[in-house]
N, CA, C and O atoms as a MOPAC input file, in Angstrom:
PM7 MOZYME 1SCF
protein

 N    -26.10800 1   -17.85500 1    19.40400 1
 C    -25.16800 1   -17.49500 1    20.44700 1
 C    -24.57700 1   -18.77200 1    21.03400 1
 O    -25.30100 1   -19.70500 1    21.38100 1
 N    -23.26300 1   -18.79600 1    21.13700 1
 C    -22.56600 1   -19.94400 1    21.68600 1
 C    -22.48300 1   -19.78300 1    23.20400 1
 O    -21.82600 1   -18.86700 1    23.69700 1
 N    -23.14700 1   -20.67100 1    23.94300 1
 C    -23.17900 1   -20.56800 1    25.40600 1
 C    -21.78800 1   -20.67100 1    26.01400 1
 O    -21.55800 1   -20.13800 1    27.10000 1
 N    -20.85400 1   -21.34200 1    25.34500 1
 C    -19.49600 1   -21.46700 1    25.85500 1
 C    -18.74600 1   -20.15600 1    25.91000 1
 O    -17.75600 1   -20.04400 1    26.63300 1
 N    -19.20000 1   -19.14200 1    25.14900 1
 C    -18.56000 1   -17.81900 1    25.17700 1
 C    -18.91300 1   -17.03900 1    26.43900 1
 O    -18.17200 1   -16.13900 1    26.83500 1
 N    -20.02500 1   -17.36900 1    27.06900 1
 C    -20.53800 1   -16.58600 1    28.19300 1
 C    -19.87300 1   -17.04300 1    29.48800 1
 O    -20.47900 1   -17.75100 1    30.29100 1
 N    -18.62700 1   -16.63300 1    29.68100 1
 C    -17.83800 1   -17.10100 1    30.82600 1
 C    -17.75100 1   -16.09500 1    31.95500 1
 O    -17.22100 1   -16.41000 1    33.02100 1
 N    -18.25600 1   -14.90200 1    31.74700 1
 C    -18.23500 1   -13.87200 1    32.78600 1
 C    -19.59900 1   -13.80900 1    33.45400 1
 O    -20.59100 1   -14.28800 1    32.90400 1
 N    -19.64500 1   -13.21700 1    34.63800 1
 C    -20.90000 1   -13.05100 1    35.36900 1
 C    -21.10500 1   -11.56300 1    35.62500 1
 O    -20.19100 1   -10.88000 1    36.08900 1
 N    -22.29800 1   -11.05700 1    35.32700 1
 C    -22.62000 1    -9.64900 1    35.57100 1
 C    -23.93100 1    -9.54400 1    36.34400 1
 O    -24.83300 1   -10.36800 1    36.19400 1
 N    -24.00600 1    -8.52200 1    37.16200 1
 C    -25.23500 1    -8.17400 1    37.87400 1
 C    -25.85800 1    -6.97600 1    37.17800 1
 O    -25.14200 1    -6.05300 1    36.78700 1
 N    -27.15600 1    -6.97000 1    37.01700 1
 C    -27.88400 1    -5.82800 1    36.46100 1
 C    -28.38400 1    -5.00800 1    37.64500 1
 O    -29.08600 1    -5.52700 1    38.51200 1
 N    -28.02200 1    -3.72600 1    37.68100 1
 C    -28.44400 1    -2.84600 1    38.76500 1
 C    -29.23300 1    -1.66900 1    38.20700 1
 O    -28.92400 1    -1.14700 1    37.13600 1
 N    -30.26000 1    -1.26200 1    38.95400 1
 C    -31.11400 1    -0.14600 1    38.53100 1
 C    -31.26700 1     0.84600 1    39.67800 1
 O    -30.96800 1     0.53900 1    40.83200 1
 N    -31.73900 1     2.04100 1    39.33400 1
 C    -32.07300 1     3.06800 1    40.31400 1
 C    -33.53600 1     3.41900 1    40.13800 1
 O    -33.98100 1     3.68800 1    39.02300 1
 N    -34.28000 1     3.42100 1    41.21900 1
 C    -35.68900 1     3.79300 1    41.15900 1
 C    -35.84600 1     5.25300 1    41.57300 1
 O    -35.04900 1     5.78000 1    42.34800 1
 N    -36.87700 1     5.89200 1    41.04800 1
 C    -37.20300 1     7.25000 1    41.48500 1
 C    -38.09500 1     7.14300 1    42.71200 1
 O    -39.05600 1     6.37400 1    42.72700 1
 N    -37.77200 1     7.91400 1    43.73400 1
 C    -38.58000 1     7.92600 1    44.95100 1
 C    -38.94300 1     9.36300 1    45.27700 1
 O    -38.25100 1    10.29500 1    44.86800 1
 N    -40.02800 1     9.53900 1    46.01400 1
 C    -40.41900 1    10.86900 1    46.45800 1
 C    -39.57300 1    11.25200 1    47.65800 1
 O    -39.52700 1    10.53100 1    48.65400 1
 N    -38.91500 1    12.37500 1    47.55800 1
 C    -38.07500 1    12.86100 1    48.65100 1
 C    -38.55300 1    14.21300 1    49.11800 1
 O    -39.58900 1    14.70500 1    48.67100 1
 N    -37.79800 1    14.81600 1    50.01800 1
 C    -38.15700 1    16.13500 1    50.53900 1
 C    -38.14500 1    17.20300 1    49.46100 1
 O    -38.91900 1    18.15800 1    49.52500 1
 N    -37.27300 1    17.05300 1    48.46800 1
 C    -37.17300 1    18.06300 1    47.40900 1
 C    -37.73100 1    17.55200 1    46.08200 1
 O    -37.27300 1    17.96300 1    45.01600 1
 N    -38.71100 1    16.66600 1    46.14500 1
 C    -39.32900 1    16.14000 1    44.92500 1
 C    -38.78600 1    14.76500 1    44.58600 1
 O    -38.43500 1    13.99200 1    45.47700 1
 N    -38.72000 1    14.46600 1    43.31300 1
 C    -38.23600 1    13.16100 1    42.86300 1
 C    -36.73200 1    13.04300 1    43.06300 1
 O    -35.97500 1    13.93600 1    42.68400 1
 N    -36.30800 1    11.94100 1    43.65700 1
 C    -34.90000 1    11.67100 1    43.87100 1
 C    -34.60800 1    10.25700 1    43.40900 1
 O    -35.51300 1     9.42800 1    43.30900 1
 N    -33.34200 1     9.98500 1    43.12700 1
 C    -32.93600 1     8.63800 1    42.74100 1
 C    -32.51600 1     7.85700 1    43.96700 1
 O    -31.73400 1     8.33300 1    44.79000 1
 N    -33.04700 1     6.65100 1    44.07800 1
 C    -32.66800 1     5.76400 1    45.17800 1
 C    -31.28400 1     5.19500 1    44.89700 1
 O    -30.81500 1     5.27700 1    43.76200 1
 N    -30.61500 1     4.62200 1    45.89400 1
 C    -29.31400 1     3.98300 1    45.65100 1
 C    -29.46200 1     2.84000 1    44.64500 1
 O    -30.54100 1     2.26900 1    44.48300 1
 N    -28.34800 1     2.52000 1    43.97200 1
 C    -28.36000 1     1.41800 1    43.02000 1
 C    -28.70600 1     0.12800 1    43.74400 1
 O    -28.24100 1    -0.10500 1    44.86000 1
 N    -29.52400 1    -0.71700 1    43.11100 1
 C    -29.90600 1    -2.00400 1    43.69300 1
 C    -29.96900 1    -3.04500 1    42.58400 1
 O    -30.26400 1    -2.72300 1    41.43300 1
 N    -29.69000 1    -4.29200 1    42.94100 1
 C    -29.75200 1    -5.38100 1    41.96400 1
 C    -31.17900 1    -5.53100 1    41.45700 1
 O    -32.12900 1    -5.51200 1    42.24000 1
 N    -31.32600 1    -5.68000 1    40.14400 1
 C    -32.64600 1    -5.82700 1    39.53500 1
 C    -33.15700 1    -7.25800 1    39.67100 1
 O    -34.35800 1    -7.50300 1    39.55300 1
 N    -32.25700 1    -8.19400 1    39.91700 1
 C    -32.61200 1    -9.60000 1    40.06600 1
 C    -31.86700 1   -10.17800 1    41.26200 1
 O    -30.93400 1    -9.56300 1    41.77900 1
 N    -32.27900 1   -11.34200 1    41.69000 1
 C    -31.65000 1   -11.98300 1    42.83900 1
 C    -30.42400 1   -12.80400 1    42.45100 1
 O    -29.80700 1   -13.43400 1    43.31000 1
 N    -30.06800 1   -12.80600 1    41.17600 1
 C    -28.91500 1   -13.59900 1    40.73300 1
 C    -28.17900 1   -12.87300 1    39.61800 1
 O    -28.70700 1   -11.94600 1    39.00400 1
 N    -26.95200 1   -13.31200 1    39.37000 1
 C    -26.17400 1   -12.72400 1    38.28300 1
 C    -26.49800 1   -13.44300 1    36.97100 1
 O    -27.17800 1   -14.46900 1    36.96300 1
 N    -26.00200 1   -12.88800 1    35.87400 1
 C    -26.25400 1   -13.46500 1    34.54900 1
 C    -24.94400 1   -13.74700 1    33.84000 1
 O    -23.94200 1   -13.06300 1    34.04800 1
 N    -24.97300 1   -14.76600 1    32.99900 1
 C    -23.80200 1   -15.11900 1    32.18700 1
 C    -23.64900 1   -14.10100 1    31.06500 1
 O    -24.63400 1   -13.66200 1    30.47100 1
 N    -22.40200 1   -13.73000 1    30.78400 1
 C    -22.12600 1   -12.74400 1    29.73800 1
 C    -20.70400 1   -12.93700 1    29.22800 1
 O    -19.89200 1   -13.64000 1    29.83000 1
 N    -20.43200 1   -12.29500 1    28.10800 1
 C    -19.07100 1   -12.20000 1    27.58300 1
 C    -18.71100 1   -10.72400 1    27.62000 1
 O    -19.34700 1    -9.91100 1    26.95000 1
 N    -17.69200 1   -10.37400 1    28.40200 1
 C    -17.27000 1    -8.98900 1    28.55700 1
 C    -15.86600 1    -8.86100 1    27.99000 1
 O    -14.95200 1    -9.58100 1    28.39300 1
 N    -15.70200 1    -7.92300 1    27.03600 1
 C    -14.36200 1    -7.70800 1    26.49200 1
 C    -14.12700 1    -6.22100 1    26.29500 1
 O    -15.01900 1    -5.49700 1    25.85300 1
 N    -12.91300 1    -5.76500 1    26.62600 1
 C    -12.60000 1    -4.35300 1    26.42500 1
 C    -12.49100 1    -4.02900 1    24.94600 1
 O    -11.97600 1    -4.82500 1    24.16000 1
 N    -12.97700 1    -2.86400 1    24.57800 1
 C    -12.93300 1    -2.42700 1    23.19200 1
 C    -11.81000 1    -1.41200 1    22.97900 1
 O    -10.98600 1    -1.57300 1    22.07900 1
 N    -11.78000 1    -0.35700 1    23.81600 1
 C    -10.71300 1     0.65100 1    23.73100 1
 C    -10.68000 1     1.44400 1    25.03500 1
 O    -11.65900 1     1.50000 1    25.78000 1
 N     -9.53700 1     2.04700 1    25.28100 1
 C     -9.35500 1     2.88800 1    26.45900 1
 C     -8.77400 1     4.21900 1    26.02500 1
 O     -8.01300 1     4.29100 1    25.06000 1
 N     -9.13400 1     5.26300 1    26.73500 1
 C     -8.62000 1     6.58600 1    26.42200 1
 C     -8.71300 1     7.45500 1    27.67100 1
 O     -9.46300 1     7.15200 1    28.60000 1
 N     -7.95000 1     8.52400 1    27.68000 1
 C     -7.99500 1     9.48200 1    28.76900 1
 C     -8.71500 1    10.72900 1    28.29000 1
 O     -8.62600 1    11.10400 1    27.12100 1
 N     -9.42700 1    11.36500 1    29.20700 1
 C    -10.08300 1    12.61800 1    28.87000 1
 C    -10.11200 1    13.50000 1    30.10500 1
 O    -10.02100 1    13.02500 1    31.23700 1
 N    -10.24000 1    14.78500 1    29.86000 1
 C    -10.31200 1    15.75500 1    30.93500 1
 C    -11.77900 1    15.86800 1    31.34000 1
 O    -12.64300 1    16.15900 1    30.51400 1
 N    -12.04300 1    15.63400 1    32.61800 1
 C    -13.42000 1    15.66900 1    33.10300 1
 C    -13.42600 1    16.42800 1    34.42900 1
 O    -12.79500 1    16.00400 1    35.39700 1
 N    -14.12600 1    17.52700 1    34.46600 1
 C    -14.22900 1    18.36300 1    35.67000 1
 C    -12.85100 1    18.74100 1    36.21200 1
 O    -12.63200 1    18.76100 1    37.42300 1
 N    -11.93600 1    19.03800 1    35.30500 1
 C    -10.61200 1    19.47900 1    35.71100 1
 C     -9.66700 1    18.36500 1    36.12800 1
 O     -8.53700 1    18.63700 1    36.53700 1
 N    -10.11000 1    17.11000 1    36.03200 1
 C     -9.26700 1    15.96700 1    36.38800 1
 C     -9.12700 1    15.05600 1    35.17100 1
 O    -10.01300 1    14.98800 1    34.31900 1
 N     -8.01100 1    14.37100 1    35.11200 1
 C     -7.82000 1    13.38800 1    34.04800 1
 C     -8.53300 1    12.11500 1    34.45500 1
 O     -8.35300 1    11.62700 1    35.57100 1
 N     -9.33900 1    11.57600 1    33.56100 1
 C    -10.07300 1    10.34800 1    33.84900 1
 C     -9.74300 1     9.31000 1    32.78700 1
 O     -9.63900 1     9.63200 1    31.60300 1
 N     -9.58100 1     8.08800 1    33.20800 1
 C     -9.34500 1     6.96500 1    32.30100 1
 C    -10.70300 1     6.35100 1    31.97500 1
 O    -11.39400 1     5.86700 1    32.87200 1
 N    -11.08900 1     6.36600 1    30.71700 1
 C    -12.34500 1     5.77300 1    30.29400 1
 C    -12.05400 1     4.53100 1    29.46200 1
 O    -11.17900 1     4.55000 1    28.59600 1
 N    -12.77300 1     3.47000 1    29.71900 1
 C    -12.61700 1     2.23500 1    28.96800 1
 C    -13.98000 1     1.81400 1    28.44700 1
 O    -14.95400 1     1.77300 1    29.19800 1
 N    -14.04500 1     1.50300 1    27.16400 1
 C    -15.28400 1     1.00900 1    26.57200 1
 C    -15.23200 1    -0.51100 1    26.49700 1
 O    -14.19400 1    -1.09400 1    26.18500 1
 N    -16.34500 1    -1.13500 1    26.78300 1
 C    -16.47500 1    -2.58700 1    26.75600 1
 C    -17.63100 1    -2.98100 1    25.85400 1
 O    -18.59000 1    -2.22700 1    25.69300 1
 N    -17.53600 1    -4.16000 1    25.27100 1
 C    -18.66200 1    -4.78100 1    24.57600 1
 C    -19.09100 1    -5.95900 1    25.43400 1
 O    -18.27500 1    -6.80900 1    25.79000 1
 N    -20.37400 1    -6.00400 1    25.76200 1
 C    -20.92500 1    -7.07400 1    26.58200 1
 C    -21.96600 1    -7.80700 1    25.75200 1
 O    -22.87700 1    -7.19000 1    25.20100 1
 N    -21.83000 1    -9.13200 1    25.66400 1
 C    -22.83700 1    -9.95800 1    25.00400 1
 C    -23.49800 1   -10.82000 1    26.06500 1
 O    -22.82200 1   -11.40900 1    26.90900 1
 N    -24.82100 1   -10.89100 1    26.02000 1
 C    -25.55500 1   -11.71900 1    26.96500 1
 C    -26.89400 1   -12.12300 1    26.37900 1
 O    -27.33600 1   -11.57000 1    25.37200 1
 N    -27.53200 1   -13.08500 1    27.01200 1
 C    -28.86600 1   -13.47800 1    26.56900 1
 C    -29.83100 1   -12.32300 1    26.80700 1
 O    -29.61600 1   -11.49900 1    27.69500 1
 N    -30.89400 1   -12.26700 1    26.01100 1
 C    -31.84800 1   -11.16200 1    26.07500 1
 C    -32.53900 1   -11.08800 1    27.43200 1
 O    -32.94700 1   -12.10500 1    27.99300 1
 N    -32.66000 1    -9.89400 1    27.93900 1
 C    -33.49400 1    -9.57900 1    29.08900 1
 C    -33.97300 1    -8.13800 1    28.93000 1
 O    -33.18400 1    -7.28500 1    28.52300 1
 N    -35.22800 1    -7.83700 1    29.23200 1
 C    -35.70300 1    -6.45600 1    29.11800 1
 C    -35.17300 1    -5.55300 1    30.23100 1
 O    -35.41200 1    -4.34600 1    30.20500 1
 N    -34.46200 1    -6.11100 1    31.20100 1
 C    -33.94500 1    -5.32000 1    32.31800 1
 C    -32.76100 1    -4.44100 1    31.93000 1
 O    -32.48700 1    -3.44900 1    32.60500 1
 N    -32.05400 1    -4.78600 1    30.85200 1
 C    -30.88200 1    -4.00600 1    30.44600 1
 C    -31.33400 1    -2.85400 1    29.55500 1
 O    -31.87100 1    -3.06300 1    28.46700 1
 N    -31.10700 1    -1.64600 1    30.03500 1
 C    -31.43400 1    -0.42300 1    29.30000 1
 C    -30.28000 1     0.55900 1    29.49400 1
 O    -29.41400 1     0.31900 1    30.33600 1
 N    -30.24600 1     1.65100 1    28.74300 1
 C    -29.18600 1     2.64200 1    28.95400 1
 C    -29.24600 1     3.32800 1    30.32300 1
 O    -28.30000 1     4.02300 1    30.69200 1
 N    -30.33500 1     3.15100 1    31.08500 1
 C    -30.43700 1     3.77700 1    32.41100 1
 C    -29.98000 1     2.85300 1    33.53300 1
 O    -29.93800 1     3.27800 1    34.68700 1
 N    -29.64000 1     1.61600 1    33.23400 1
 C    -29.15500 1     0.69700 1    34.26900 1
 C    -27.63700 1     0.73000 1    34.29800 1
 O    -27.01600 1     1.49900 1    33.56400 1
 N    -27.04300 1    -0.09000 1    35.13400 1
 C    -25.59900 1    -0.30600 1    35.09500 1
 C    -25.34800 1    -1.79000 1    35.31700 1
 O    -26.17300 1    -2.49200 1    35.90200 1
 N    -24.21200 1    -2.25100 1    34.84700 1
 C    -23.82200 1    -3.64800 1    35.00800 1
 C    -22.62500 1    -3.70400 1    35.94400 1
 O    -21.68600 1    -2.92100 1    35.80300 1
 N    -22.65400 1    -4.61900 1    36.88800 1
 C    -21.51700 1    -4.80100 1    37.78800 1
 C    -20.80900 1    -6.08100 1    37.39000 1
 O    -21.38000 1    -7.17000 1    37.45200 1
 N    -19.56600 1    -5.93700 1    36.98300 1
 C    -18.72600 1    -7.05200 1    36.55500 1
 C    -17.57200 1    -7.14600 1    37.53300 1
 O    -16.57600 1    -6.43900 1    37.38500 1
 N    -17.68900 1    -7.99300 1    38.51200 1
 C    -16.71100 1    -8.02800 1    39.59600 1
 C    -16.78200 1    -6.71800 1    40.35700 1
 O    -17.83800 1    -6.35800 1    40.87500 1
 N    -15.67000 1    -6.00100 1    40.42900 1
 C    -15.63300 1    -4.70700 1    41.11400 1
 C    -15.75400 1    -3.54300 1    40.13700 1
 O    -15.58500 1    -2.39000 1    40.53400 1
 N    -16.04200 1    -3.82000 1    38.87600 1
 C    -16.11300 1    -2.78700 1    37.83600 1
 C    -17.57800 1    -2.50200 1    37.49400 1
 O    -18.37300 1    -3.42100 1    37.29300 1
 N    -17.91700 1    -1.21500 1    37.43300 1
 C    -19.26200 1    -0.79700 1    37.05200 1
 C    -19.25400 1    -0.34200 1    35.60100 1
 O    -18.47000 1     0.52600 1    35.21700 1
 N    -20.12500 1    -0.92800 1    34.80500 1
 C    -20.23700 1    -0.61100 1    33.37900 1
 C    -21.55300 1     0.12900 1    33.15100 1
 O    -22.61200 1    -0.32300 1    33.58600 1
 N    -21.47800 1     1.26000 1    32.47100 1
 C    -22.65800 1     2.08200 1    32.19400 1
 C    -23.00000 1     1.99500 1    30.70500 1
 O    -22.27100 1     2.54000 1    29.87600 1
 N    -24.09700 1     1.31600 1    30.35500 1
 C    -24.44600 1     1.12900 1    28.94400 1
 C    -24.75300 1     2.45200 1    28.24400 1
 O    -25.46100 1     3.30300 1    28.78200 1
 N    -24.21500 1     2.60700 1    27.05000 1
 C    -24.57100 1     3.75200 1    26.21100 1
 C    -25.40500 1     3.29000 1    25.02400 1
 O    -26.12500 1     4.08300 1    24.41800 1
 N    -25.30600 1     2.01400 1    24.69400 1
 C    -26.07200 1     1.44900 1    23.58000 1
 C    -26.43500 1     0.01000 1    23.91900 1
 O    -25.58000 1    -0.77700 1    24.32400 1
 N    -27.71500 1    -0.32700 1    23.74900 1
 C    -28.19100 1    -1.69200 1    23.98700 1
 C    -28.88300 1    -2.15300 1    22.71400 1
 O    -29.89200 1    -1.57800 1    22.30400 1
 N    -28.33600 1    -3.19400 1    22.08800 1
 C    -28.87500 1    -3.67900 1    20.81900 1
 C    -29.47000 1    -5.06400 1    21.01200 1
 O    -28.79500 1    -5.98100 1    21.47900 1
 N    -30.73600 1    -5.20900 1    20.65100 1
 C    -31.40400 1    -6.50200 1    20.61500 1
 C    -31.06300 1    -7.09200 1    19.24200 1
 O    -31.68100 1    -6.72600 1    18.24200 1
 N    -30.08100 1    -8.00400 1    19.18900 1
 C    -29.53700 1    -8.50200 1    17.92900 1
 C    -30.64500 1    -9.11700 1    17.07600 1
 O    -31.34200 1   -10.03500 1    17.50700 1
 N    -30.79300 1    -8.59600 1    15.86300 1
 C    -31.80400 1    -9.03200 1    14.88800 1
 C    -33.23600 1    -8.92900 1    15.40900 1
 O    -34.14600 1    -9.51400 1    14.82100 1
 N    -33.45000 1    -8.20100 1    16.49200 1
 C    -34.78800 1    -8.01200 1    17.09900 1
 C    -35.49400 1    -9.33300 1    17.38300 1
 O    -36.71200 1    -9.43500 1    17.23700 1
 N    -34.73100 1   -10.33800 1    17.78700 1
 C    -35.29300 1   -11.66600 1    18.04200 1
 C    -35.49000 1   -11.96800 1    19.52300 1
 O    -35.97900 1   -13.04200 1    19.87100 1
 N    -35.11800 1   -11.03900 1    20.40100 1
 C    -35.21200 1   -11.25500 1    21.85200 1
 C    -34.44700 1   -12.49600 1    22.28900 1
 O    -34.90500 1   -13.24400 1    23.15300 1
 N    -33.27900 1   -12.71200 1    21.68700 1
 C    -32.43000 1   -13.85000 1    22.04400 1
 C    -31.10800 1   -13.36700 1    22.62600 1
 O    -30.63100 1   -13.91200 1    23.62200 1
 N    -30.51200 1   -12.34500 1    22.01000 1
 C    -29.17400 1   -11.89200 1    22.38300 1
 C    -29.11400 1   -10.37400 1    22.45300 1
 O    -29.70900 1    -9.68000 1    21.62900 1
 N    -28.38500 1    -9.86100 1    23.45100 1
 C    -28.12400 1    -8.43200 1    23.56400 1
 C    -26.64900 1    -8.17200 1    23.31600 1
 O    -25.78900 1    -8.94300 1    23.74200 1
 N    -26.36700 1    -7.08000 1    22.62500 1
 C    -25.00500 1    -6.59500 1    22.48300 1
 C    -24.99100 1    -5.18700 1    23.05500 1
 O    -25.71100 1    -4.30800 1    22.58200 1
 N    -24.17300 1    -4.98100 1    24.07200 1
 C    -24.18300 1    -3.74100 1    24.85000 1
 C    -22.82400 1    -3.05800 1    24.72900 1
 O    -21.78100 1    -3.68500 1    24.91200 1
 N    -22.85200 1    -1.76400 1    24.41700 1
 C    -21.63700 1    -0.95000 1    24.44500 1
 C    -21.70500 1    -0.17900 1    25.75700 1
 O    -22.63700 1     0.59300 1    25.98400 1
 N    -20.71200 1    -0.39200 1    26.62000 1
 C    -20.73200 1     0.22700 1    27.95700 1
 C    -19.38400 1     0.86100 1    28.24400 1
 O    -18.36000 1     0.47700 1    27.67900 1
 N    -19.40800 1     1.85000 1    29.14500 1
 C    -18.20400 1     2.58900 1    29.50100 1
 C    -18.02800 1     2.59200 1    31.01400 1
 O    -18.99700 1     2.64000 1    31.77200 1
 N    -16.77900 1     2.54100 1    31.42800 1
 C    -16.45100 1     2.74700 1    32.83800 1
 C    -15.44300 1     3.88000 1    32.90600 1
 O    -14.57000 1     3.98300 1    32.04400 1
 N    -15.55000 1     4.73100 1    33.91800 1
 C    -14.67400 1     5.87800 1    34.04800 1
 C    -14.01700 1     5.83400 1    35.42000 1
 O    -14.69900 1     5.69700 1    36.43600 1
 N    -12.68700 1     5.94900 1    35.45100 1
 C    -11.93700 1     5.95400 1    36.70100 1
 C    -11.17100 1     7.25800 1    36.79000 1
 O    -10.39900 1     7.58200 1    35.88800 1
 N    -11.37100 1     8.00700 1    37.85400 1
 C    -10.67900 1     9.29400 1    38.02700 1
 C     -9.27600 1     9.06900 1    38.56300 1
 O     -9.04400 1     8.18200 1    39.38400 1
 N     -8.34600 1     9.88300 1    38.08900 1
 C     -6.96000 1     9.84000 1    38.56600 1
 C     -6.64500 1    11.15700 1    39.25100 1
 O     -7.06200 1    12.21600 1    38.78100 1
 N     -5.93000 1    11.10400 1    40.33300 1
 C     -5.58000 1    12.33000 1    41.06400 1
 C     -4.47500 1    13.09000 1    40.36100 1
 O     -4.05400 1    14.14600 1    40.83400 1

């Protein structure tokens, strides 16, 4: 992995399960670490789809970053003001050196 490619900064955010009045509930999103991580974020494709009766703009991104066990399909990545939701997390060559993440962001349009 070429460190010069990692020019973007992303935060890894997770949700914990907590005991609530009605059983298990999800806590608000919180940063998994006290600092951001270097990454390469690039858009892959964008498309519109009908979601709950509204048109939504969905954009897929590919994110490359150094390996961390904190990135899973249940977390989200914050890239500036954009939230990326991983659908696929690949540990490249299973060497625990590099992750390649396919993530989606969805924006609703009125």
